[in-house]
C-alpha positions as CSV (number, residue, x, y, z in Angstrom):
1,M,-17.0,68.8,-19.8
2,S,-16.5,65.1,-19.3
3,T,-18.9,62.8,-21.2
4,E,-18.0,59.6,-19.3
5,P,-20.9,58.0,-17.6
6,R,-21.0,58.4,-13.9
7,L,-21.3,55.3,-11.7
8,P,-24.7,55.1,-10.0
9,R,-24.5,55.8,-6.2
10,A,-26.1,52.4,-5.4
11,A,-23.5,50.5,-7.3
12,R,-20.5,52.2,-5.8
13,V,-20.4,50.0,-2.7
14,F,-20.2,46.9,-4.9
15,V,-17.5,48.3,-7.2
16,S,-15.4,49.4,-4.2
17,F,-15.6,45.8,-2.8
18,V,-14.1,44.6,-6.1
19,A,-11.4,47.2,-5.7
20,L,-10.7,45.9,-2.1
21,L,-10.3,42.4,-3.5
22,R,-7.8,43.5,-6.1
23,A,-5.9,45.4,-3.4
24,N,-5.6,42.1,-1.6
25,N,-4.2,40.2,-4.6
26,F,-7.5,38.7,-5.9
27,A,-7.6,38.5,-9.7
28,V,-10.9,40.1,-10.8
29,A,-11.5,40.9,-14.5
30,P,-13.7,43.8,-15.6
31,E,-16.2,41.3,-17.1
32,Q,-16.5,39.7,-13.6
33,T,-17.3,43.1,-12.1
34,T,-20.0,43.6,-14.7
35,A,-21.4,40.2,-14.0
36,F,-21.4,40.8,-10.3
37,L,-23.5,44.0,-10.7
38,A,-25.9,42.2,-13.0
39,A,-26.3,39.4,-10.5
40,I,-27.0,42.0,-7.7
41,A,-29.7,43.5,-9.9
42,L,-31.2,40.2,-10.7
43,L,-31.4,38.9,-7.1
44,G,-32.8,42.1,-5.6
45,P,-31.1,41.6,-3.2
46,R,-33.0,41.0,-0.1
47,D,-30.1,40.5,2.4
48,L,-26.3,40.1,2.6
49,K,-26.6,36.4,1.9
50,D,-27.8,37.1,-1.6
51,I,-24.9,39.5,-2.2
52,R,-22.4,37.0,-0.9
53,Q,-23.8,34.3,-3.2
54,A,-23.6,36.6,-6.2
55,A,-20.0,37.5,-5.3
56,L,-19.0,33.9,-5.0
57,A,-20.7,33.0,-8.3
58,T,-19.3,35.8,-10.4
59,L,-16.0,36.8,-8.8
60,A,-14.9,33.2,-8.3
61,P,-12.4,33.4,-5.4
62,P,-9.9,30.4,-5.4
63,P,-10.9,27.7,-2.8
64,E,-7.7,28.1,-0.9
65,R,-8.4,31.8,-0.3
66,R,-12.1,31.5,0.5
67,A,-11.5,32.4,4.2
68,T,-9.8,35.6,3.2
69,F,-12.6,36.4,0.7
70,D,-15.2,35.9,3.4
71,R,-13.4,38.1,5.9
72,L,-13.0,40.9,3.3
73,F,-16.7,40.7,2.5
74,D,-17.6,41.0,6.1
75,L,-15.3,43.9,6.7
76,H,-16.6,45.8,3.7
77,F,-20.3,45.2,4.1
78,R,-20.7,44.8,7.8
79,G,-17.9,46.8,9.3
80,S,-16.9,46.2,12.9
81,E,-19.7,43.9,13.7
82,A,-18.4,41.4,11.2
83,I,-15.3,40.4,13.2
84,E,-16.9,37.4,14.8
85,R,-15.3,34.2,15.8
86,A,-17.6,32.6,13.2
87,D,-15.8,30.3,10.8
88,D,-14.3,27.9,13.3
89,G,-16.1,29.1,16.5
90,E,-14.7,30.9,19.5
91,E,-13.5,27.7,21.1
92,D,-11.4,27.1,17.9
93,E,-9.8,30.5,17.6
94,T,-10.0,31.7,21.2
95,V,-9.2,29.7,24.3
96,R,-10.3,31.3,27.6
97,L,-7.7,30.8,30.4
98,Q,-9.7,32.1,33.4
99,E,-12.8,30.2,34.4
100,E,-16.1,31.9,35.4
101,G,-17.1,32.0,39.0
102,R,-13.7,31.5,40.7
103,G,-14.0,32.4,44.3
104,D,-10.3,33.3,44.9
105,E,-10.2,36.2,42.5
106,E,-12.1,39.4,42.3
107,P,-13.0,41.1,39.0
108,M,-10.8,44.0,38.1
109,L,-12.5,47.2,39.2
110,S,-12.0,50.6,37.6
111,D,-9.8,51.8,40.5
112,D,-7.6,48.7,40.2
113,A,-7.2,48.7,36.4
114,N,-3.7,48.5,35.1
115,E,-3.4,51.9,33.6
116,S,0.4,52.2,33.5
117,G,1.1,48.7,32.1
118,L,4.1,48.4,34.4
119,T,2.8,45.5,36.5
120,A,1.4,42.1,35.9
121,T,-2.0,40.9,37.1
122,R,-3.9,37.6,36.9
123,T,-7.4,39.2,36.6
124,E,-9.2,39.2,33.2
125,A,-10.1,42.6,31.8
126,L,-11.9,42.5,28.4
127,V,-11.4,45.6,26.4
128,E,-11.5,46.7,22.8
129,R,-8.4,48.2,21.3
130,R,-8.0,50.6,18.3
131,F,-4.7,50.9,16.6
132,A,-3.4,54.3,15.4
133,Q,-2.7,55.1,11.8
134,I,0.3,53.2,10.6
135,S,3.7,54.7,9.6
136,T,6.1,52.1,8.2
137,T,9.3,52.1,10.3
138,D,12.8,51.3,9.1
139,A,12.7,48.0,11.0
140,L,9.5,46.8,9.3
141,R,10.9,47.8,5.9
142,R,14.0,45.8,6.6
143,L,12.0,42.8,7.6
144,A,9.9,42.9,4.5
145,R,13.0,43.3,2.3
146,E,15.2,40.7,3.9
147,A,12.8,38.1,5.3
148,P,12.5,35.9,2.1
149,R,16.3,35.1,2.1
150,R,17.3,35.4,5.7
151,L,14.5,33.7,7.7
152,P,15.2,30.1,8.8
153,R,14.9,27.3,6.2
154,R,14.8,23.5,6.3
155,R,15.7,20.8,3.8
156,G,12.7,19.6,1.9
157,H,12.1,16.1,0.5
158,R,12.2,17.1,-3.2
159,R,15.5,17.4,-5.0
160,M,17.0,19.9,-7.4
161,R,19.9,19.9,-9.9
162,T,23.2,21.3,-8.7
163,R,26.9,21.2,-9.7
164,R,27.9,19.6,-6.5
165,G,25.6,17.6,-4.2
166,P,25.3,14.4,-2.2
167,F,23.0,12.6,-4.7
168,A,23.6,11.4,-8.2
169,D,21.3,12.6,-10.9
170,L,21.1,9.4,-12.9
171,R,18.3,10.5,-15.2
172,R,20.2,13.5,-16.4
173,T,23.4,11.6,-16.6
174,L,21.9,8.9,-18.8
175,R,20.2,11.4,-21.0
176,D,23.5,13.2,-21.6
177,S,25.3,10.0,-22.3
178,V,23.0,9.4,-25.3
179,R,24.5,12.5,-26.9
180,S,28.0,11.1,-26.5
181,D,27.4,7.5,-27.9
182,G,26.8,6.1,-24.4
183,E,29.9,7.5,-22.7
184,I,29.4,9.3,-19.4
185,L,31.5,12.4,-19.6
186,R,30.1,14.1,-16.5
187,L,28.1,12.8,-13.5
188,G,25.1,15.0,-12.6
189,H,24.4,15.8,-9.0
190,M,21.3,16.8,-7.0
191,K,20.6,18.2,-3.5
192,R,17.5,18.7,-1.4
193,R,15.6,21.9,-2.0
194,Q,15.5,24.4,0.8
195,R,12.0,25.3,2.1
196,P,10.9,28.0,4.5
197,R,10.7,26.8,8.0
198,K,7.4,27.2,9.9
199,M,7.4,30.1,12.3
200,L,5.2,30.6,15.4
201,L,4.9,34.0,17.0
202,L,3.3,34.2,20.5
203,I,2.7,37.8,21.6
204,D,1.9,38.9,25.1
205,V,-0.9,41.5,25.1
206,S,-1.3,41.8,28.9
207,G,-1.2,45.0,30.8
208,S,2.5,44.8,31.6
209,M,3.3,44.7,27.8
210,K,0.9,47.6,27.1
211,S,3.5,50.0,25.8
212,R,4.8,47.4,23.2
213,T,1.5,45.8,22.1
214,E,0.8,48.0,19.0
215,E,4.4,47.8,17.7
216,N,4.5,44.1,18.2
217,M,1.2,43.6,16.2
218,K,2.6,45.8,13.4
219,L,5.7,43.6,13.3
220,A,3.5,40.4,13.3
221,H,1.6,41.7,10.3
222,A,4.8,42.5,8.4
223,L,6.1,39.0,9.2
224,V,2.9,37.3,8.0
225,Q,3.1,39.3,4.7
226,A,6.8,38.6,4.2
227,A,6.9,34.9,4.7
228,P,4.8,31.8,4.3
229,N,3.9,29.3,7.1
230,V,3.7,31.9,9.8
231,E,1.2,31.5,12.7
232,V,0.5,34.3,15.2
233,F,-1.2,34.0,18.6
234,T,-1.9,36.6,21.3
235,F,-2.2,35.7,25.0
236,G,-3.1,37.4,28.2
237,T,-6.1,35.8,30.0
238,R,-7.1,34.2,26.7
239,L,-5.3,32.6,23.9
240,T,-6.4,33.9,20.5
241,R,-5.2,32.9,17.0
242,V,-4.9,36.1,14.9
243,T,-3.2,34.7,11.8
244,R,-6.3,35.0,9.6
245,P,-6.9,38.8,10.0
246,L,-3.2,39.5,9.7
247,R,-3.2,37.9,6.2
248,L,-5.1,40.9,4.9
249,K,-2.7,42.9,2.8
250,R,-3.6,46.4,4.0
251,R,-2.0,46.8,7.5
252,E,-4.7,49.1,8.9
253,Q,-7.5,46.7,7.9
254,A,-5.6,43.7,9.3
255,L,-4.8,45.3,12.6
256,N,-8.4,46.6,13.0
257,A,-9.7,43.1,12.3
258,A,-7.3,41.6,14.9
259,A,-8.3,44.3,17.4
260,H,-11.9,43.2,17.2
261,L,-11.0,39.5,17.4
262,V,-8.9,39.8,20.6
263,S,-10.8,40.7,23.7
264,D,-8.2,40.6,26.5
265,W,-6.0,43.6,25.5
266,D,-4.1,45.1,28.5
267,G,-5.6,42.7,31.0
268,G,-4.1,40.0,33.3
269,T,-1.0,37.8,32.7
270,R,-1.4,34.0,32.6
271,I,1.6,32.9,30.5
272,G,1.8,29.4,31.8
273,D,-1.9,28.7,31.4
274,A,-1.8,30.2,27.9
275,L,1.0,28.0,26.7
276,Q,-0.6,25.0,28.3
277,A,-3.9,25.8,26.5
278,F,-1.9,26.2,23.2
279,L,-0.4,22.7,23.6
280,A,-3.7,21.2,24.7
281,V,-5.4,22.0,21.3
282,P,-4.0,19.4,18.8
283,R,-4.3,21.8,15.8
284,F,-2.5,24.6,17.6
285,G,0.2,22.3,19.0
286,G,0.9,21.1,15.5
287,Y,1.9,24.6,14.5
288,A,4.9,24.3,16.8
289,R,6.3,21.0,15.5
290,G,9.6,21.7,13.8
291,A,8.9,25.5,13.9
292,A,11.0,28.5,15.0
293,V,9.0,29.6,18.0
294,V,9.3,33.2,19.1
295,V,7.6,34.4,22.3
296,V,7.5,38.1,22.8
297,S,6.8,38.6,26.5
298,D,8.3,40.3,29.6
299,G,7.8,37.0,31.5
300,L,6.1,38.8,34.5
301,E,3.9,35.7,35.3
302,R,1.3,36.0,38.0
303,G,0.4,32.3,37.9
304,E,2.5,29.4,39.2
305,P,6.0,29.2,37.6
306,D,5.7,25.4,37.5
307,A,3.0,25.6,34.9
308,L,5.1,27.9,32.7
309,R,8.2,25.8,33.1
310,D,6.3,22.6,32.1
311,A,4.7,24.3,29.1
312,V,8.0,25.7,27.8
313,A,9.7,22.4,28.3
314,K,7.0,20.7,26.2
315,L,7.2,23.4,23.6
316,S,11.0,23.1,23.3
317,R,10.7,19.4,22.6
318,R,8.4,20.0,19.6
319,A,10.0,23.1,18.2
320,W,13.2,23.5,16.1
321,R,14.2,26.5,18.3
322,V,12.5,28.5,21.0
323,S,13.4,32.2,21.4
324,W,12.0,34.3,24.3
325,L,12.2,38.0,23.6
326,T,11.7,40.2,26.7
327,P,12.0,44.0,27.1
328,L,13.8,43.3,30.4
329,A,16.9,42.0,28.6
330,T,18.4,45.4,28.0
331,S,22.1,44.3,27.9
332,P,24.0,41.4,26.1
333,G,24.9,39.9,29.5
334,F,21.3,39.8,30.8
335,R,20.6,37.3,33.5
336,P,16.9,36.7,34.5
337,Q,15.8,38.0,37.9
338,T,12.2,37.1,37.9
339,E,11.1,33.6,39.1
340,A,9.3,32.8,35.8
341,L,12.3,33.6,33.5
342,M,14.7,31.8,35.8
343,A,12.4,28.7,35.6
344,I,12.4,28.6,31.8
345,E,15.9,29.7,31.1
346,R,17.3,26.2,30.5
347,F,14.5,25.3,28.1
348,V,14.9,28.2,25.7
349,D,17.6,28.6,23.1
350,D,17.6,32.4,23.2
351,L,16.7,34.8,26.0
352,V,17.3,38.2,24.4
353,D,16.1,41.8,24.0
354,G,12.5,42.3,22.8
355,G,12.1,45.9,23.8
356,S,12.1,47.4,20.3
357,S,11.0,46.5,16.8
358,A,14.6,46.8,15.6
359,S,15.9,44.3,18.1
360,I,13.1,41.8,17.3
361,V,13.6,42.1,13.6
362,A,17.4,41.7,14.0
363,H,16.8,38.5,16.0
364,L,14.3,37.1,13.5
365,L,16.7,37.7,10.6
366,A,19.5,36.1,12.5
367,L,17.6,32.9,13.1
368,G,18.5,31.6,9.6
369,R,22.2,31.4,10.6
370,R,21.6,29.4,13.8
371,R,21.1,25.8,14.6
372,A,19.0,24.3,17.4
373,A,21.0,23.9,20.6
C-alpha cells in the first residue's frame, strides 16, 4: 500500500495549470508550485483575478511571454469563454469586411448556406468551428524537421567569422599578429550572419475552401512552431490574426483557441477587401515588409477584381516574394481561368498548387532556394 500523500482535490486544478505551463516551455520550479498553492490559500481566493495575481507573483513568467501565459491561464480556468478578443481589442485582431445594414445584400438563410463548400459567396455567415483530433501527417513532420534549415533567410547586419568572406576581420588579425611579433601571417575574414526571413501566411477560410480549412490550420500551427517571425491571418468576410493562439505548443489547444477566435468560418469570400483591410492597418502591413508572403486561397472572388488586383500589387511591392497557392492549380502548366486569378497573375511570383499539405510544405521548403523576381 502506497504511503505517498495524495494531492487534495481542490489543489489539483492549480497543479495541472503548472503542468500546462511546463508543457508549453515555461520554466517552473517545484518551489514555485508550492509558493503558488500557498498564495492561493492566503488570498482565499475570491475570484479569478486573485488567482491570476498569485500566479504572476509566484510563477514569474518572462515579460516577453506574458501574452502566452495569460492565454494559457484563460484556457485552463475559463475554458471556451476565455477566447475573447481581449488583449488588443477586436478592432486590433479582427477586421470586419462587410458593413452592417447594406441594402444590396441579403443575409445568408439556412436554405442558401454554402453546405458543399464548392462555390464562393459574398455574404457573411458567422459560425463556430471545432477541429477534430489531430494525427500528425508525414507532410507536417517533414515541415517541422526541415524548416529551420530550408525556410528562406536574409542577410543580417551583424557579422561572423569565416574562412572566406567579403569583410576583413581586423580585430582578430591584429590580435593574432601579437603572437607572431607583429607579423600578419593570415588575414581574418568576416561575413554577414544569415537570419530567418519573416513569413506571412494568409489563409482563406471561406465556404469555397471548406474542405481544406482544417488541414491548412494544422499546417499553419506547424509552421509557427517550427520557425520564428511567422504571422498567420485568416480571411473570409473578416480578417483575423491568429498568430497568438497558434503559438501554443499543443496543437489541439492551439487550434481550439483559433477556432473560438475566428467567427467567419465557411462563410463568404471577400479576398480583395480582406487584403485591402490588411494593408490599411499599419501594424498588420508592417508584417509584410520584406517577408515571404504565402496566400492559400482558391481565388474565387465574389467582389470586384480591381480591389484584389490593387491589393496584391501593393503587397508585392512590400514583400520579398508573394506566393499564391490555389487548389485549382492541379498541373505544372496551370493557367488561371478565373477573373480574379488572371488579374493578379502578373503581381505574384508563384501561382502553384495548394490543394494538399504535401504540395504546400514542398513549396514552403523550396522558398529558401529562390530569389525575388
